[in-house]
N, C-alpha and C positions, 0 to 999 in steps of 0.2 A: 556456371560456377567457376571462379577463377583458380588458376594453379596455385596462386598466393593463399586462396583459402584451404585448398587440399594439403598444401605443406604445413600450415598452421595446424590444422586438424591432426595430421600425422605426428606432429611434435607433440600432440598431447595424448598420443595413443590410441587415436580415432581412426580405423583403417578404412572406413567407408564413408564417402561424402555422396549424398543423393541430392539431386536438385529437384526432384519432384517428390513432395512429401507423400504422395498417394502410393507410392512404392513402398514407403515405411509402413503405412497403414494395411497394405496387402500382404506384408511379410508375416507368416505365422509364427516365426521364432522371436518376433517383438511383442513383448506383453505391455509395455507402457510407452507413451509419448510425452514429450514437453512441448507445449505450444507457447512459443516466445518470439512470433512473428508479429507484424504490424496489428493494432489493436482492431481493425475493421476485418481481420481475418479469424479472430480468435473464436466467435461463436460458430461461424460455418465449419471450420476445421474441427472443432470441438464436436459437432453433431456427426460429422464423418468418422471421428475417432471412436465415438461411443457406439455408433452403428458397426464398427469393425471389431467392437469388443476389445478396445485398448483402454487400459486405465490412463488417466489423463491428469497431468499438471499443467494448468493454464495460467498464464501472467495476467496481472490485473489490467484492465477491467475485463471481465468476461465479454462484455460489449458495452459500446456506449448507448445502446437501445435496449429498452426494458423488455419488449417483445421478444427480441433475440435470446436475452438472458432467460427469460421464462421458458422459451422453447428448449434450451439446454437442461433447464431443470425437469422439463417434463419428460425429455428423453432419458435422464437419469433415473426417473421414478420407476421405469420399467426395464432397467438394465442394473447388472450386478457390478459394473466397474466402479472403481474408485475415481473420484474426481476432487482434485485439490486446486484451490486458487491462491495465487502468488502473493499473499499479502506477508512479505517476509518479515516485516518489523516486529510481528507477533514472536519471532524466533530470537530476537535480539535479547542479550543478556539483561540490559538495563530494563527494558519494557516488561520483560518477564518478572524482574524483581517486583516491579510496581504491581503487576497483576498478583503475584504470590502475597504481596502484603495486603491487598485489598481482599482476597479470598480468605486469608487467615484471620481477618478481622481486625488487624492492628490499627486500621484507620477508623474503624466503626462504621456508622451510617454516613454514606457519601454525602457532602455538602456542596463542594466546589471542585471542578476538574478543569485544569488549564492545560492545553497543548500547544507548544510553539513548534513550528516547522517552517524553516526559511532555507531557500536554496542559496548557494554561493554566487550564482549568476543565472540570469534568465536565458531560456532556450532560445535557439533561432527562430526566426519568425515563420520559416517553412515548417517547424514542428508545431508552432503555436496554431496554425491554420488548420491542422488535422487532428490535433491531440484530443479534441472534444472539449477544450477548455480547462482552465486551471483545477476547478472542482473535480473534473474527471480524471486527469492525468496525474495530479499532485495531491490535491487535499483528499483524494480517495482513500490514500492511506491513513490519514489523520481520522476520517469518518470510522474506518475500521478499527483503528486503534482505540477510539473512544468506546465503541461498543465492547471491544476486548476488555479493556480495563475496567469499566464499570459492570459489566455483566447485565447491561440493561440496554433496552431499545430507546430511540429518541421519540419523544412525544411532540415536540415542535423545533423548528429551526429558523433563524432570522439571521439575514446576511447584510453586512455593511462592506462595501469593496470600492476600489478606486484603482486608477492607473498612475502610479507614483515611480515607477522604475523605468519603464521604456514606453514612448508614446505609440511606437509602432505596434506594440502589443494591443493597445486599444484600437488602433486603425484595423487590426485583424479581428477585432471582435471579442477580445478577452480582456481580462482583468490582471492585475499582477499583484495586488495587496488586498487582504481581506480580513475581517474579524467576523467570526461566526458563532452565534450564541445559540445555546440549546436548552430546553427542558427535557430532562430524562423522564422516563417513565417510573423510575425508582425515587423521583422527587429531586434528584440532584440538579444542579445548574452547572453548565459547561460552556468553555469558550475554546475556540481553536483561532490562532492567529497566524497567518500565512504571509510570506513575501517571496517573490521570485529572486529576491537578490540580497544577500547580507555580505557586506564589505569583509567581515572577518572570518567567513568559512560557513560550514554546513551547521545550521543552528537546530538541534533537536532536543527539546526538554518538555518534561512533564511534572506536573504537581497535582496531586490528589489530597484534598483536605476533607476531614470528616468529624464526626462526634468524639472520636477517641484519639485523633492525632492527624498526622500528615505523612506521606511519602512523596519524595521528589527525586528526580534524576536530571543530571547535567550533561553537557557535551562529554563524549569521548575526545580525548585529546592525544598527541603522540607520546606525552609523558605527563606525569602529575607534578613534575619540578616547578616550584615557585622561586624565582629569583628575588631577592630582597637587598637593595643597595640603597645609598644616600640619594640615588637619582629616583628611586621609585620601586614599586613592586610589579613584576612582570611574570606572566605565565604563558604556556603554549596556547596557539589559536585551536579551535575545533579542526578535527580531520576534515579534509577538504570537501569531499562529496560523498554520495551514497555507496560508492564502491569500496572506499576505504572504511566508512563507518559501518556499513552493513555486510562486509564479507562474509563474516562468520555465520550471520543469520540466514544469507543465502544458502550456505553449505548445509546448516541445520535443517532447513526446511526440505532439502532434497533428501536428507537422511531420513526424515520423519515421513516423507511420501513413500520411500521405498520400504520403510518398515511397516506402513499401513498395508502395503500390498503383500509383502512377504508373511506378515503376521495376521492378516485378514482382520484388521481393526480399522475404526473410523479414522478418516483423514482428519487432521487437526484444524484446517480451514476449508469449509465445504462450500457448495454452490449457494447455500442460503446465505453464508457470510458475503458472498460475492454480490448476491442479489441486493442484501440490505445496504451495501455500501453504494451501490449504483443508484438505488432509491434516494439515498441521502444526497447525491451528487444532483440529481435532477431536481429535488427539492430546493437545494441551494440555489441552482439557476432560477427557479420560479421565484424565489424570495427576492434575489436580486432584480429580477425583472419587474416585479410588482412592488417591491419596496415594502412588503408585509410579511409576517411570520407566517410560515407554512406548517400545518399539521400533518403528520405523518400518518 
């Protein structure tokens, strides 16, 4: 661990920096841990933390491998510890408003759900090669959001995808543009559209249409000012990336994790939510490979 890292941590009021996470797991004064390391370490460290009796917050995905995720679920079945998965978008004010409108019945029976998620710029190829693919590292948020908003599981999934942003992403074995269609178990039809690059910024929108009405959210912007002149009408571009767009939701998911521990209440996003999102990512890969719909 570098001196720069220690100085940065000290500036945030963090007095101890430990290079070996097992020292943390062995410390009896530590009740909970946050696993925010590289994805390939999430499941192994989760299993060690559960065995050590630590409550766990684990960034998504729990694993790129279904068997490893199931192993974590089995370990939790015989452990009293809390385990929360880091799907932070559930804690965003906009998405929570959509969820509330649906659960309050304002939309009626769900007919059509549209989720748009487009990054402002493609990730480096070094990341693409180890990320598990766009469905596992990017769309997985949208898979979780679809389940969260609809309160339903997926019946079937069909993928159309292409390389339209960067040929190097295709050479690395991944795609950068996708339209994913779903039939939900509650009868609704849904679609997610993804792109690795939107020239105007971080594009995060949702629309839910039903028998009684519609609820929709648009992008957060630095301000809602709209300037109208003889030359035209202009407004702010969306907030640039996830750190700006979802900073408050990251903070809220931490608060809710701590509240679940201190009040001994269920975590808001559990291992089953993490498992279902991974299953959808795997099914999406299968549909892309075969060119056919995949039933869940």
